[in-house]
All heavy atoms as atom14 arrays in JSON, in Angstrom:
{
  "sequence": "MRHRGQGALEYLFMLAAVLILVTMAIRVIMSSVHDLNSAVSNYTKEVRKQILEDL",
  "atom14_mask": [
    [1, 1, 1, 1, 1, 1, 1, 1, 0, 0, 0, 0, 0, 0],
    [1, 1, 1, 1, 1, 1, 1, 1, 1, 1, 1, 0, 0, 0],
    [1, 1, 1, 1, 1, 1, 1, 1, 1, 1, 0, 0, 0, 0],
    [1, 1, 1, 1, 1, 1, 1, 1, 1, 1, 1, 0, 0, 0],
    [1, 1, 1, 1, 0, 0, 0, 0, 0, 0, 0, 0, 0, 0],
    [1, 1, 1, 1, 1, 1, 1, 1, 1, 0, 0, 0, 0, 0],
    [1, 1, 1, 1, 0, 0, 0, 0, 0, 0, 0, 0, 0, 0],
    [1, 1, 1, 1, 1, 0, 0, 0, 0, 0, 0, 0, 0, 0],
    [1, 1, 1, 1, 1, 1, 1, 1, 0, 0, 0, 0, 0, 0],
    [1, 1, 1, 1, 1, 1, 1, 1, 1, 0, 0, 0, 0, 0],
    [1, 1, 1, 1, 1, 1, 1, 1, 1, 1, 1, 1, 0, 0],
    [1, 1, 1, 1, 1, 1, 1, 1, 0, 0, 0, 0, 0, 0],
    [1, 1, 1, 1, 1, 1, 1, 1, 1, 1, 1, 0, 0, 0],
    [1, 1, 1, 1, 1, 1, 1, 1, 0, 0, 0, 0, 0, 0],
    [1, 1, 1, 1, 1, 1, 1, 1, 0, 0, 0, 0, 0, 0],
    [1, 1, 1, 1, 1, 0, 0, 0, 0, 0, 0, 0, 0, 0],
    [1, 1, 1, 1, 1, 0, 0, 0, 0, 0, 0, 0, 0, 0],
    [1, 1, 1, 1, 1, 1, 1, 0, 0, 0, 0, 0, 0, 0],
    [1, 1, 1, 1, 1, 1, 1, 1, 0, 0, 0, 0, 0, 0],
    [1, 1, 1, 1, 1, 1, 1, 1, 0, 0, 0, 0, 0, 0],
    [1, 1, 1, 1, 1, 1, 1, 1, 0, 0, 0, 0, 0, 0],
    [1, 1, 1, 1, 1, 1, 1, 0, 0, 0, 0, 0, 0, 0],
    [1, 1, 1, 1, 1, 1, 1, 0, 0, 0, 0, 0, 0, 0],
    [1, 1, 1, 1, 1, 1, 1, 1, 0, 0, 0, 0, 0, 0],
    [1, 1, 1, 1, 1, 0, 0, 0, 0, 0, 0, 0, 0, 0],
    [1, 1, 1, 1, 1, 1, 1, 1, 0, 0, 0, 0, 0, 0],
    [1, 1, 1, 1, 1, 1, 1, 1, 1, 1, 1, 0, 0, 0],
    [1, 1, 1, 1, 1, 1, 1, 0, 0, 0, 0, 0, 0, 0],
    [1, 1, 1, 1, 1, 1, 1, 1, 0, 0, 0, 0, 0, 0],
    [1, 1, 1, 1, 1, 1, 1, 1, 0, 0, 0, 0, 0, 0],
    [1, 1, 1, 1, 1, 1, 0, 0, 0, 0, 0, 0, 0, 0],
    [1, 1, 1, 1, 1, 1, 0, 0, 0, 0, 0, 0, 0, 0],
    [1, 1, 1, 1, 1, 1, 1, 0, 0, 0, 0, 0, 0, 0],
    [1, 1, 1, 1, 1, 1, 1, 1, 1, 1, 0, 0, 0, 0],
    [1, 1, 1, 1, 1, 1, 1, 1, 0, 0, 0, 0, 0, 0],
    [1, 1, 1, 1, 1, 1, 1, 1, 0, 0, 0, 0, 0, 0],
    [1, 1, 1, 1, 1, 1, 1, 1, 0, 0, 0, 0, 0, 0],
    [1, 1, 1, 1, 1, 1, 0, 0, 0, 0, 0, 0, 0, 0],
    [1, 1, 1, 1, 1, 0, 0, 0, 0, 0, 0, 0, 0, 0],
    [1, 1, 1, 1, 1, 1, 1, 0, 0, 0, 0, 0, 0, 0],
    [1, 1, 1, 1, 1, 1, 0, 0, 0, 0, 0, 0, 0, 0],
    [1, 1, 1, 1, 1, 1, 1, 1, 0, 0, 0, 0, 0, 0],
    [1, 1, 1, 1, 1, 1, 1, 1, 1, 1, 1, 1, 0, 0],
    [1, 1, 1, 1, 1, 1, 1, 0, 0, 0, 0, 0, 0, 0],
    [1, 1, 1, 1, 1, 1, 1, 1, 1, 0, 0, 0, 0, 0],
    [1, 1, 1, 1, 1, 1, 1, 1, 1, 0, 0, 0, 0, 0],
    [1, 1, 1, 1, 1, 1, 1, 0, 0, 0, 0, 0, 0, 0],
    [1, 1, 1, 1, 1, 1, 1, 1, 1, 1, 1, 0, 0, 0],
    [1, 1, 1, 1, 1, 1, 1, 1, 1, 0, 0, 0, 0, 0],
    [1, 1, 1, 1, 1, 1, 1, 1, 1, 0, 0, 0, 0, 0],
    [1, 1, 1, 1, 1, 1, 1, 1, 0, 0, 0, 0, 0, 0],
    [1, 1, 1, 1, 1, 1, 1, 1, 0, 0, 0, 0, 0, 0],
    [1, 1, 1, 1, 1, 1, 1, 1, 1, 0, 0, 0, 0, 0],
    [1, 1, 1, 1, 1, 1, 1, 1, 0, 0, 0, 0, 0, 0],
    [1, 1, 1, 1, 1, 1, 1, 1, 0, 0, 0, 0, 0, 0]
  ],
  "atom14_positions": [
    [[53.07, 81.75, -48.03], [52.88, 81.85, -46.59], [51.55, 81.23, -46.16], [51.46, 80.61, -45.14], [52.96, 83.33, -46.19], [52.97, 83.54, -44.71], [54.45, 82.84, -43.97], [54.93, 84.13, -42.94], [0.0, 0.0, 0.0], [0.0, 0.0, 0.0], [0.0, 0.0, 0.0], [0.0, 0.0, 0.0], [0.0, 0.0, 0.0], [0.0, 0.0, 0.0]],
    [[50.52, 81.41, -47.0], [49.21, 80.87, -46.64], [49.24, 79.35, -46.64], [48.6, 78.71, -45.81], [48.17, 81.39, -47.6], [46.79, 80.91, -47.23], [45.73, 81.58, -48.04], [44.47, 81.08, -47.53], [43.32, 81.27, -48.1], [43.25, 81.99, -49.19], [42.22, 80.79, -47.6], [0.0, 0.0, 0.0], [0.0, 0.0, 0.0], [0.0, 0.0, 0.0]],
    [[49.97, 78.76, -47.56], [50.06, 77.3, -47.64], [50.67, 76.73, -46.36], [50.23, 75.7, -45.86], [50.87, 76.88, -48.86], [51.01, 75.4, -48.99], [49.94, 74.59, -49.29], [52.08, 74.58, -48.84], [50.35, 73.34, -49.32], [51.65, 73.31, -49.07], [0.0, 0.0, 0.0], [0.0, 0.0, 0.0], [0.0, 0.0, 0.0], [0.0, 0.0, 0.0]],
    [[51.66, 77.42, -45.83], [52.31, 76.96, -44.6], [51.33, 77.0, -43.42], [51.29, 76.08, -42.61], [53.51, 77.86, -44.32], [54.37, 77.39, -43.2], [55.5, 78.35, -42.98], [56.77, 77.69, -43.21], [57.93, 78.27, -43.14], [57.99, 79.57, -42.9], [59.03, 77.61, -43.32], [0.0, 0.0, 0.0], [0.0, 0.0, 0.0], [0.0, 0.0, 0.0]],
    [[50.54, 78.03, -43.34], [49.53, 78.15, -42.27], [48.45, 77.08, -42.41], [47.99, 76.53, -41.42], [0.0, 0.0, 0.0], [0.0, 0.0, 0.0], [0.0, 0.0, 0.0], [0.0, 0.0, 0.0], [0.0, 0.0, 0.0], [0.0, 0.0, 0.0], [0.0, 0.0, 0.0], [0.0, 0.0, 0.0], [0.0, 0.0, 0.0], [0.0, 0.0, 0.0]],
    [[48.06, 76.8, -43.65], [47.05, 75.78, -43.88], [47.59, 74.41, -43.48], [46.88, 73.61, -42.88], [46.65, 75.77, -45.36], [45.54, 74.8, -45.66], [45.15, 74.85, -47.13], [45.68, 75.63, -47.91], [44.2, 74.0, -47.51], [0.0, 0.0, 0.0], [0.0, 0.0, 0.0], [0.0, 0.0, 0.0], [0.0, 0.0, 0.0], [0.0, 0.0, 0.0]],
    [[48.84, 74.14, -43.76], [49.46, 72.87, -43.38], [49.51, 72.72, -41.87], [49.26, 71.63, -41.35], [0.0, 0.0, 0.0], [0.0, 0.0, 0.0], [0.0, 0.0, 0.0], [0.0, 0.0, 0.0], [0.0, 0.0, 0.0], [0.0, 0.0, 0.0], [0.0, 0.0, 0.0], [0.0, 0.0, 0.0], [0.0, 0.0, 0.0], [0.0, 0.0, 0.0]],
    [[49.83, 73.8, -41.18], [49.88, 73.74, -39.72], [48.49, 73.49, -39.14], [48.34, 72.73, -38.18], [50.46, 75.04, -39.17], [0.0, 0.0, 0.0], [0.0, 0.0, 0.0], [0.0, 0.0, 0.0], [0.0, 0.0, 0.0], [0.0, 0.0, 0.0], [0.0, 0.0, 0.0], [0.0, 0.0, 0.0], [0.0, 0.0, 0.0], [0.0, 0.0, 0.0]],
    [[47.48, 74.12, -39.73], [46.11, 73.93, -39.26], [45.66, 72.48, -39.49], [45.04, 71.87, -38.62], [45.17, 74.9, -39.97], [43.75, 74.99, -39.44], [43.75, 75.42, -37.99], [42.94, 75.95, -40.28], [0.0, 0.0, 0.0], [0.0, 0.0, 0.0], [0.0, 0.0, 0.0], [0.0, 0.0, 0.0], [0.0, 0.0, 0.0], [0.0, 0.0, 0.0]],
    [[45.99, 71.93, -40.65], [45.65, 70.54, -40.94], [46.35, 69.61, -39.96], [45.78, 68.63, -39.49], [46.01, 70.18, -42.37], [45.13, 70.85, -43.41], [45.64, 70.64, -44.82], [46.72, 70.02, -44.99], [44.96, 71.08, -45.75], [0.0, 0.0, 0.0], [0.0, 0.0, 0.0], [0.0, 0.0, 0.0], [0.0, 0.0, 0.0], [0.0, 0.0, 0.0]],
    [[47.58, 69.9, -39.65], [48.34, 69.1, -38.68], [47.67, 69.13, -37.31], [47.54, 68.11, -36.65], [49.77, 69.63, -38.59], [50.59, 68.94, -37.53], [51.11, 67.67, -37.74], [50.86, 69.57, -36.31], [51.86, 67.03, -36.76], [51.61, 68.95, -35.33], [52.1, 67.67, -35.57], [52.84, 67.05, -34.6], [0.0, 0.0, 0.0], [0.0, 0.0, 0.0]],
    [[47.23, 70.31, -36.89], [46.55, 70.42, -35.59], [45.24, 69.65, -35.57], [44.91, 69.01, -34.57], [46.32, 71.89, -35.25], [47.56, 72.68, -34.88], [47.21, 74.15, -34.67], [48.21, 72.12, -33.64], [0.0, 0.0, 0.0], [0.0, 0.0, 0.0], [0.0, 0.0, 0.0], [0.0, 0.0, 0.0], [0.0, 0.0, 0.0], [0.0, 0.0, 0.0]],
    [[44.48, 69.68, -36.68], [43.24, 68.91, -36.74], [43.52, 67.41, -36.69], [42.81, 66.66, -36.02], [42.44, 69.26, -37.99], [41.64, 70.52, -37.87], [41.7, 71.49, -38.86], [40.83, 70.75, -36.77], [40.96, 72.66, -38.76], [40.09, 71.92, -36.65], [40.16, 72.88, -37.65], [0.0, 0.0, 0.0], [0.0, 0.0, 0.0], [0.0, 0.0, 0.0]],
    [[44.55, 66.97, -37.38], [44.91, 65.55, -37.34], [45.36, 65.15, -35.94], [45.02, 64.08, -35.44], [46.02, 65.24, -38.36], [45.52, 65.2, -39.77], [46.74, 64.56, -40.91], [47.93, 65.88, -40.92], [0.0, 0.0, 0.0], [0.0, 0.0, 0.0], [0.0, 0.0, 0.0], [0.0, 0.0, 0.0], [0.0, 0.0, 0.0], [0.0, 0.0, 0.0]],
    [[46.13, 66.01, -35.31], [46.57, 65.74, -33.94], [45.38, 65.66, -32.99], [45.32, 64.77, -32.14], [47.55, 66.83, -33.49], [48.2, 66.65, -32.13], [49.04, 65.38, -32.11], [49.07, 67.86, -31.82], [0.0, 0.0, 0.0], [0.0, 0.0, 0.0], [0.0, 0.0, 0.0], [0.0, 0.0, 0.0], [0.0, 0.0, 0.0], [0.0, 0.0, 0.0]],
    [[44.42, 66.55, -33.13], [43.23, 66.52, -32.3], [42.44, 65.22, -32.52], [41.97, 64.59, -31.57], [42.35, 67.73, -32.59], [0.0, 0.0, 0.0], [0.0, 0.0, 0.0], [0.0, 0.0, 0.0], [0.0, 0.0, 0.0], [0.0, 0.0, 0.0], [0.0, 0.0, 0.0], [0.0, 0.0, 0.0], [0.0, 0.0, 0.0], [0.0, 0.0, 0.0]],
    [[42.31, 64.8, -33.79], [41.6, 63.56, -34.09], [42.31, 62.37, -33.46], [41.66, 61.47, -32.9], [41.49, 63.38, -35.6], [0.0, 0.0, 0.0], [0.0, 0.0, 0.0], [0.0, 0.0, 0.0], [0.0, 0.0, 0.0], [0.0, 0.0, 0.0], [0.0, 0.0, 0.0], [0.0, 0.0, 0.0], [0.0, 0.0, 0.0], [0.0, 0.0, 0.0]],
    [[43.62, 62.33, -33.54], [44.39, 61.23, -32.95], [44.21, 61.23, -31.44], [44.02, 60.16, -30.83], [45.88, 61.33, -33.34], [46.73, 60.39, -32.5], [46.06, 61.04, -34.81], [0.0, 0.0, 0.0], [0.0, 0.0, 0.0], [0.0, 0.0, 0.0], [0.0, 0.0, 0.0], [0.0, 0.0, 0.0], [0.0, 0.0, 0.0], [0.0, 0.0, 0.0]],
    [[44.27, 62.39, -30.82], [44.08, 62.46, -29.37], [42.69, 61.99, -28.96], [42.54, 61.3, -27.94], [44.34, 63.88, -28.87], [45.8, 64.32, -28.92], [45.92, 65.79, -28.51], [46.66, 63.46, -28.01], [0.0, 0.0, 0.0], [0.0, 0.0, 0.0], [0.0, 0.0, 0.0], [0.0, 0.0, 0.0], [0.0, 0.0, 0.0], [0.0, 0.0, 0.0]],
    [[41.68, 62.33, -29.73], [40.32, 61.87, -29.43], [40.23, 60.36, -29.55], [39.66, 59.69, -28.68], [39.3, 62.56, -30.37], [39.18, 64.05, -29.99], [37.93, 61.88, -30.3], [38.4, 64.88, -30.97], [0.0, 0.0, 0.0], [0.0, 0.0, 0.0], [0.0, 0.0, 0.0], [0.0, 0.0, 0.0], [0.0, 0.0, 0.0], [0.0, 0.0, 0.0]],
    [[40.82, 59.8, -30.6], [40.8, 58.34, -30.78], [41.55, 57.64, -29.66], [41.1, 56.61, -29.15], [41.4, 57.97, -32.14], [40.54, 58.34, -33.35], [41.31, 58.06, -34.63], [39.23, 57.57, -33.33], [0.0, 0.0, 0.0], [0.0, 0.0, 0.0], [0.0, 0.0, 0.0], [0.0, 0.0, 0.0], [0.0, 0.0, 0.0], [0.0, 0.0, 0.0]],
    [[42.69, 58.17, -29.26], [43.46, 57.57, -28.17], [42.67, 57.63, -26.87], [42.63, 56.67, -26.11], [44.84, 58.26, -28.03], [45.53, 57.86, -26.75], [45.71, 57.93, -29.24], [0.0, 0.0, 0.0], [0.0, 0.0, 0.0], [0.0, 0.0, 0.0], [0.0, 0.0, 0.0], [0.0, 0.0, 0.0], [0.0, 0.0, 0.0], [0.0, 0.0, 0.0]],
    [[42.02, 58.75, -26.62], [41.21, 58.89, -25.41], [40.07, 57.88, -25.39], [39.81, 57.25, -24.35], [40.65, 60.32, -25.31], [41.73, 61.26, -25.31], [39.83, 60.51, -24.05], [0.0, 0.0, 0.0], [0.0, 0.0, 0.0], [0.0, 0.0, 0.0], [0.0, 0.0, 0.0], [0.0, 0.0, 0.0], [0.0, 0.0, 0.0], [0.0, 0.0, 0.0]],
    [[39.41, 57.71, -26.53], [38.32, 56.75, -26.6], [38.84, 55.33, -26.38], [38.21, 54.54, -25.67], [37.62, 56.86, -27.96], [36.8, 58.12, -28.1], [36.16, 58.4, -29.76], [35.27, 56.89, -30.09], [0.0, 0.0, 0.0], [0.0, 0.0, 0.0], [0.0, 0.0, 0.0], [0.0, 0.0, 0.0], [0.0, 0.0, 0.0], [0.0, 0.0, 0.0]],
    [[39.98, 54.99, -26.96], [40.55, 53.66, -26.79], [40.92, 53.41, -25.33], [40.66, 52.33, -24.79], [41.77, 53.51, -27.68], [0.0, 0.0, 0.0], [0.0, 0.0, 0.0], [0.0, 0.0, 0.0], [0.0, 0.0, 0.0], [0.0, 0.0, 0.0], [0.0, 0.0, 0.0], [0.0, 0.0, 0.0], [0.0, 0.0, 0.0], [0.0, 0.0, 0.0]],
    [[41.49, 54.4, -24.69], [41.86, 54.25, -23.27], [40.62, 54.05, -22.42], [40.6, 53.22, -21.51], [42.69, 55.46, -22.79], [44.07, 55.41, -23.43], [42.79, 55.49, -21.28], [44.92, 56.64, -23.17], [0.0, 0.0, 0.0], [0.0, 0.0, 0.0], [0.0, 0.0, 0.0], [0.0, 0.0, 0.0], [0.0, 0.0, 0.0], [0.0, 0.0, 0.0]],
    [[39.55, 54.79, -22.72], [38.31, 54.63, -21.94], [37.73, 53.23, -22.12], [37.26, 52.61, -21.15], [37.28, 55.67, -22.36], [37.64, 57.08, -21.9], [36.59, 58.07, -22.25], [35.45, 57.89, -21.33], [34.33, 58.57, -21.43], [34.16, 59.44, -22.39], [33.36, 58.37, -20.56], [0.0, 0.0, 0.0], [0.0, 0.0, 0.0], [0.0, 0.0, 0.0]],
    [[37.76, 52.71, -23.34], [37.25, 51.36, -23.59], [38.09, 50.33, -22.85], [37.56, 49.41, -22.21], [37.21, 51.07, -25.11], [36.97, 49.58, -25.38], [36.13, 51.9, -25.78], [0.0, 0.0, 0.0], [0.0, 0.0, 0.0], [0.0, 0.0, 0.0], [0.0, 0.0, 0.0], [0.0, 0.0, 0.0], [0.0, 0.0, 0.0], [0.0, 0.0, 0.0]],
    [[39.41, 50.48, -22.9], [40.3, 49.55, -22.23], [40.09, 49.6, -20.72], [40.0, 48.55, -20.06], [41.77, 49.83, -22.6], [42.01, 49.47, -24.06], [42.74, 49.08, -21.69], [43.33, 49.96, -24.61], [0.0, 0.0, 0.0], [0.0, 0.0, 0.0], [0.0, 0.0, 0.0], [0.0, 0.0, 0.0], [0.0, 0.0, 0.0], [0.0, 0.0, 0.0]],
    [[40.02, 50.79, -20.17], [39.82, 50.92, -18.72], [38.48, 50.32, -18.29], [38.38, 49.68, -17.24], [39.92, 52.38, -18.29], [41.3, 52.98, -18.48], [42.58, 52.14, -17.55], [42.25, 52.77, -15.93], [0.0, 0.0, 0.0], [0.0, 0.0, 0.0], [0.0, 0.0, 0.0], [0.0, 0.0, 0.0], [0.0, 0.0, 0.0], [0.0, 0.0, 0.0]],
    [[37.44, 50.54, -19.08], [36.13, 49.97, -18.77], [36.19, 48.43, -18.81], [35.64, 47.76, -17.94], [35.09, 50.47, -19.77], [33.85, 49.85, -19.55], [0.0, 0.0, 0.0], [0.0, 0.0, 0.0], [0.0, 0.0, 0.0], [0.0, 0.0, 0.0], [0.0, 0.0, 0.0], [0.0, 0.0, 0.0], [0.0, 0.0, 0.0], [0.0, 0.0, 0.0]],
    [[36.88, 47.9, -19.81], [37.01, 46.44, -19.92], [37.79, 45.87, -18.74], [37.43, 44.83, -18.2], [37.71, 46.07, -21.23], [36.95, 46.51, -22.33], [0.0, 0.0, 0.0], [0.0, 0.0, 0.0], [0.0, 0.0, 0.0], [0.0, 0.0, 0.0], [0.0, 0.0, 0.0], [0.0, 0.0, 0.0], [0.0, 0.0, 0.0], [0.0, 0.0, 0.0]],
    [[38.85, 46.55, -18.35], [39.64, 46.08, -17.21], [38.8, 46.12, -15.94], [38.85, 45.19, -15.13], [40.93, 46.93, -17.06], [41.61, 46.67, -15.73], [41.88, 46.66, -18.21], [0.0, 0.0, 0.0], [0.0, 0.0, 0.0], [0.0, 0.0, 0.0], [0.0, 0.0, 0.0], [0.0, 0.0, 0.0], [0.0, 0.0, 0.0], [0.0, 0.0, 0.0]],
    [[38.02, 47.16, -15.77], [37.15, 47.26, -14.59], [36.13, 46.13, -14.57], [35.9, 45.5, -13.53], [36.45, 48.62, -14.58], [35.59, 48.81, -13.38], [34.26, 48.49, -13.37], [35.87, 49.29, -12.15], [33.75, 48.75, -12.19], [34.71, 49.25, -11.43], [0.0, 0.0, 0.0], [0.0, 0.0, 0.0], [0.0, 0.0, 0.0], [0.0, 0.0, 0.0]],
    [[35.5, 45.86, -15.72], [34.51, 44.79, -15.8], [35.16, 43.43, -15.53], [34.58, 42.59, -14.82], [33.83, 44.77, -17.16], [32.95, 45.99, -17.37], [32.61, 46.67, -16.38], [32.6, 46.27, -18.54], [0.0, 0.0, 0.0], [0.0, 0.0, 0.0], [0.0, 0.0, 0.0], [0.0, 0.0, 0.0], [0.0, 0.0, 0.0], [0.0, 0.0, 0.0]],
    [[36.34, 43.22, -16.08], [37.05, 41.96, -15.86], [37.42, 41.8, -14.39], [37.27, 40.72, -13.82], [38.3, 41.91, -16.74], [39.13, 40.64, -16.66], [38.31, 39.45, -17.13], [40.38, 40.78, -17.5], [0.0, 0.0, 0.0], [0.0, 0.0, 0.0], [0.0, 0.0, 0.0], [0.0, 0.0, 0.0], [0.0, 0.0, 0.0], [0.0, 0.0, 0.0]],
    [[37.87, 42.88, -13.77], [38.23, 42.84, -12.36], [37.01, 42.5, -11.51], [37.1, 41.71, -10.57], [38.84, 44.18, -11.94], [39.46, 44.13, -10.58], [39.83, 43.08, -10.09], [39.58, 45.29, -9.95], [0.0, 0.0, 0.0], [0.0, 0.0, 0.0], [0.0, 0.0, 0.0], [0.0, 0.0, 0.0], [0.0, 0.0, 0.0], [0.0, 0.0, 0.0]],
    [[35.87, 43.07, -11.83], [34.64, 42.78, -11.09], [34.23, 41.32, -11.26], [33.83, 40.66, -10.3], [33.5, 43.68, -11.58], [33.79, 45.02, -11.29], [0.0, 0.0, 0.0], [0.0, 0.0, 0.0], [0.0, 0.0, 0.0], [0.0, 0.0, 0.0], [0.0, 0.0, 0.0], [0.0, 0.0, 0.0], [0.0, 0.0, 0.0], [0.0, 0.0, 0.0]],
    [[34.34, 40.81, -12.47], [33.98, 39.41, -12.73], [34.89, 38.46, -11.96], [34.42, 37.5, -11.36], [34.03, 39.12, -14.23], [0.0, 0.0, 0.0], [0.0, 0.0, 0.0], [0.0, 0.0, 0.0], [0.0, 0.0, 0.0], [0.0, 0.0, 0.0], [0.0, 0.0, 0.0], [0.0, 0.0, 0.0], [0.0, 0.0, 0.0], [0.0, 0.0, 0.0]],
    [[36.18, 38.75, -11.97], [37.12, 37.89, -11.24], [36.86, 37.96, -9.74], [36.89, 36.94, -9.04], [38.58, 38.27, -11.58], [39.56, 37.59, -10.65], [38.88, 37.94, -13.03], [0.0, 0.0, 0.0], [0.0, 0.0, 0.0], [0.0, 0.0, 0.0], [0.0, 0.0, 0.0], [0.0, 0.0, 0.0], [0.0, 0.0, 0.0], [0.0, 0.0, 0.0]],
    [[36.59, 39.14, -9.26], [36.3, 39.31, -7.83], [35.05, 38.53, -7.43], [35.05, 37.84, -6.41], [36.13, 40.78, -7.52], [35.81, 40.97, -6.17], [0.0, 0.0, 0.0], [0.0, 0.0, 0.0], [0.0, 0.0, 0.0], [0.0, 0.0, 0.0], [0.0, 0.0, 0.0], [0.0, 0.0, 0.0], [0.0, 0.0, 0.0], [0.0, 0.0, 0.0]],
    [[34.01, 38.64, -8.22], [32.77, 37.89, -7.93], [33.02, 36.39, -7.99], [32.49, 35.63, -7.16], [31.66, 38.28, -8.9], [31.16, 39.68, -8.65], [31.3, 40.22, -7.56], [30.57, 40.29, -9.67], [0.0, 0.0, 0.0], [0.0, 0.0, 0.0], [0.0, 0.0, 0.0], [0.0, 0.0, 0.0], [0.0, 0.0, 0.0], [0.0, 0.0, 0.0]],
    [[33.81, 35.95, -8.97], [34.1, 34.52, -9.09], [34.86, 34.01, -7.87], [34.55, 32.95, -7.34], [34.88, 34.27, -10.38], [35.28, 32.82, -10.57], [34.33, 31.89, -10.94], [36.58, 32.4, -10.35], [34.67, 30.56, -11.12], [36.94, 31.07, -10.51], [35.98, 30.16, -10.9], [36.33, 28.84, -11.06], [0.0, 0.0, 0.0], [0.0, 0.0, 0.0]],
    [[35.87, 34.77, -7.44], [36.65, 34.32, -6.28], [35.79, 34.29, -5.02], [35.96, 33.41, -4.19], [37.89, 35.21, -6.06], [37.48, 36.57, -5.95], [38.88, 35.06, -7.19], [0.0, 0.0, 0.0], [0.0, 0.0, 0.0], [0.0, 0.0, 0.0], [0.0, 0.0, 0.0], [0.0, 0.0, 0.0], [0.0, 0.0, 0.0], [0.0, 0.0, 0.0]],
    [[34.87, 35.23, -4.89], [33.97, 35.21, -3.73], [33.1, 33.96, -3.73], [32.9, 33.33, -2.69], [33.08, 36.46, -3.74], [33.8, 37.72, -3.32], [32.86, 38.92, -3.38], [33.62, 40.2, -3.09], [32.75, 41.39, -3.23], [0.0, 0.0, 0.0], [0.0, 0.0, 0.0], [0.0, 0.0, 0.0], [0.0, 0.0, 0.0], [0.0, 0.0, 0.0]],
    [[32.61, 33.61, -4.91], [31.77, 32.41, -5.0], [32.58, 31.15, -4.73], [32.09, 30.22, -4.07], [31.12, 32.32, -6.39], [30.02, 33.32, -6.61], [28.88, 33.16, -5.63], [28.45, 32.02, -5.37], [28.39, 34.19, -5.11], [0.0, 0.0, 0.0], [0.0, 0.0, 0.0], [0.0, 0.0, 0.0], [0.0, 0.0, 0.0], [0.0, 0.0, 0.0]],
    [[33.81, 31.08, -5.21], [34.66, 29.92, -4.96], [34.96, 29.81, -3.47], [34.89, 28.72, -2.89], [35.97, 29.99, -5.79], [36.96, 28.94, -5.35], [35.66, 29.86, -7.27], [0.0, 0.0, 0.0], [0.0, 0.0, 0.0], [0.0, 0.0, 0.0], [0.0, 0.0, 0.0], [0.0, 0.0, 0.0], [0.0, 0.0, 0.0], [0.0, 0.0, 0.0]],
    [[35.29, 30.91, -2.83], [35.54, 30.9, -1.39], [34.3, 30.42, -0.63], [34.39, 29.63, 0.31], [35.94, 32.29, -0.9], [37.33, 32.69, -1.26], [37.63, 34.08, -0.75], [38.91, 34.54, -1.26], [39.28, 35.8, -1.25], [38.49, 36.72, -0.75], [40.46, 36.15, -1.72], [0.0, 0.0, 0.0], [0.0, 0.0, 0.0], [0.0, 0.0, 0.0]],
    [[33.14, 30.92, -1.06], [31.89, 30.53, -0.41], [31.67, 29.02, -0.55], [31.29, 28.35, 0.42], [30.73, 31.3, -1.06], [29.4, 31.06, -0.44], [28.36, 31.92, -1.14], [26.97, 31.58, -0.66], [25.94, 32.34, -1.38], [0.0, 0.0, 0.0], [0.0, 0.0, 0.0], [0.0, 0.0, 0.0], [0.0, 0.0, 0.0], [0.0, 0.0, 0.0]],
    [[31.9, 28.49, -1.73], [31.73, 27.05, -1.97], [32.72, 26.23, -1.13], [32.36, 25.21, -0.56], [31.93, 26.71, -3.44], [30.79, 27.17, -4.34], [29.51, 26.42, -4.06], [29.53, 25.26, -3.62], [28.39, 27.06, -4.3], [0.0, 0.0, 0.0], [0.0, 0.0, 0.0], [0.0, 0.0, 0.0], [0.0, 0.0, 0.0], [0.0, 0.0, 0.0]],
    [[33.96, 26.7, -1.04], [34.97, 25.99, -0.26], [34.58, 25.97, 1.21], [34.66, 24.95, 1.89], [36.35, 26.62, -0.45], [36.85, 26.35, -1.88], [37.35, 26.08, 0.57], [38.13, 27.08, -2.22], [0.0, 0.0, 0.0], [0.0, 0.0, 0.0], [0.0, 0.0, 0.0], [0.0, 0.0, 0.0], [0.0, 0.0, 0.0], [0.0, 0.0, 0.0]],
    [[34.12, 27.1, 1.72], [33.71, 27.16, 3.13], [32.49, 26.3, 3.4], [32.36, 25.71, 4.47], [33.47, 28.61, 3.55], [34.71, 29.5, 3.64], [34.31, 30.93, 3.93], [35.66, 28.98, 4.72], [0.0, 0.0, 0.0], [0.0, 0.0, 0.0], [0.0, 0.0, 0.0], [0.0, 0.0, 0.0], [0.0, 0.0, 0.0], [0.0, 0.0, 0.0]],
    [[31.58, 26.21, 2.44], [30.39, 25.36, 2.62], [30.79, 23.88, 2.63], [30.17, 23.09, 3.33], [29.38, 25.63, 1.51], [28.65, 26.95, 1.66], [27.71, 27.22, 0.52], [27.63, 26.41, -0.43], [27.04, 28.26, 0.56], [0.0, 0.0, 0.0], [0.0, 0.0, 0.0], [0.0, 0.0, 0.0], [0.0, 0.0, 0.0], [0.0, 0.0, 0.0]],
    [[31.8, 23.52, 1.84], [32.22, 22.13, 1.76], [33.0, 21.68, 3.0], [33.09, 20.49, 3.28], [33.07, 21.88, 0.51], [32.23, 21.98, -0.75], [31.0, 21.9, -0.67], [32.82, 22.16, -1.84], [0.0, 0.0, 0.0], [0.0, 0.0, 0.0], [0.0, 0.0, 0.0], [0.0, 0.0, 0.0], [0.0, 0.0, 0.0], [0.0, 0.0, 0.0]],
    [[33.55, 22.64, 3.73], [34.28, 22.28, 4.94], [33.28, 21.98, 6.03], [33.24, 21.31, 6.87], [35.2, 23.42, 5.39], [36.37, 23.74, 4.48], [37.13, 24.93, 5.03], [37.31, 22.54, 4.35], [0.0, 0.0, 0.0], [0.0, 0.0, 0.0], [0.0, 0.0, 0.0], [0.0, 0.0, 0.0], [0.0, 0.0, 0.0], [0.0, 0.0, 0.0]]
  ]
}
């Protein structure tokens, strides 16, 4: 009976570790997407500014 409880506890620890890793990966991805979105937005603003200056 004790072995079964130990296995369940190990499973829960592994599940917690996986959830932490997934959360960290999602945060990194979301941060990268935000940074990329900001860079694209700034680039488009500069391109629009250049086009308007050339007109």
